[in-house]
N, C-alpha and C positions, 0 to 999 in steps of 0.2 A: 737247097737250091744256090745260095753262094757259095764258091771252096776258096774262097781269099781269107787267107789270116788275118783274126782281130789282132790290133795293135795299140789301137787307143781309141777313146775318146773319142765321139764325132763320127765315126765310121757307120756305116749305114749296111746292115745284112739283110736278108729276106730267105722264106723259108715257108715252105707248103703246110698246109696246117689242112685239121680236120676234126669240128663239130660234130654232134646230132642235132642241135639247134641253130645253126647256122643255115641262112635259107639257100646256100648251095651246096653246104655239108664240106666241098675239099674248097678251101679258099687260100689265099698266098697272104703272107703279112711281109711290112716290109717296118724294119725295126734298125732304129739310132740307141748306137752305146752312147749310154750317159755318164755310165762311171768303166773303167779300164785299168786294173792297179792289179796288173799280175804281181804276183800269184796268188791275191789275196780277194780280188771281188772283183764282179762284174754286172754289170746291171744297163737293161735297154727298155724303150719304151717301145712296145709296139703300135703299128700301125698302118697305116695305107698309105697307097700309091696310086694315082689317077693316071689311068694308060692316056689320055689323052696328053694333060701338059705334065706329067711326072714328078707333082707338086705331092709332098710327102702329110698327110694328116695322121692327129695320132689324139686317143682317149682321154687319156690323166693319167694310164696306172702305168707301174713300174714291174718287171721283174726284176730279183737280184739273187746274187748266189754269192756268199759272205765265206771265204775258206781257212783255217787256221790248223797250222802243223798240229798236231795232238800226239804225236808219236813220229820214231824215225821212219813208219810207213804205213803214220795216218794220218788221216785228215777230216776234222770236223767239218759237213756244209750245212750252211745254214741260208734256207731258201724265204727271200720276202716277197711276197706278191703285194702291194698297195694299191689298192685302188681308192686313196682318199681325194686325189686330186679332178676326180672322175665328176663330170658337171651331171645335177641330179636325174636332168632329160634323158642322158645317155644310161646312167642306171637304169632308170624306168625303162627304158628299150631296151637293155640288153639282159638286165635280171640282173645286177652283180648279185654276189661275187660270181662270175658266170661258171667260174671253180672251183667244187667244193675240195675239201680235205684230200679225201683218195686222188684225187689226179695230181696234186701239193707231192704228194706220201710217193704216186708212182714216178713224179718228173726225179726224185731223187733216187729212188732204185734206178731206174733208170742213167741216171748219170752214175752211180755207182757202181752200174753193170760196166760201162764205157770206159772207165779206169779202170776195172779190174782185169 
């Protein structure tokens, strides 16, 4: 959804999402970059944006990619999906973790396909 290049922590980007357990199936996420250390790491907090006020709110989980050059044309990527800061009532409502290991593996495969 957003086409602006990410250059620093503090930036916001939006993306269209789909999850079969989401009430609307298709939905939008507004994400806040919390770590940007090119070309080594990027992390963001997924959230939502109020259509009325534009106010951002976050559930407490963080997606992070850490990259390490392991050869002349090879990079090892570590994906961390940290939901340790998610309040108990949100965990109960959403059912954490909402994404299983296969989803995380697919995320890494998709990333690999984008850069190949």
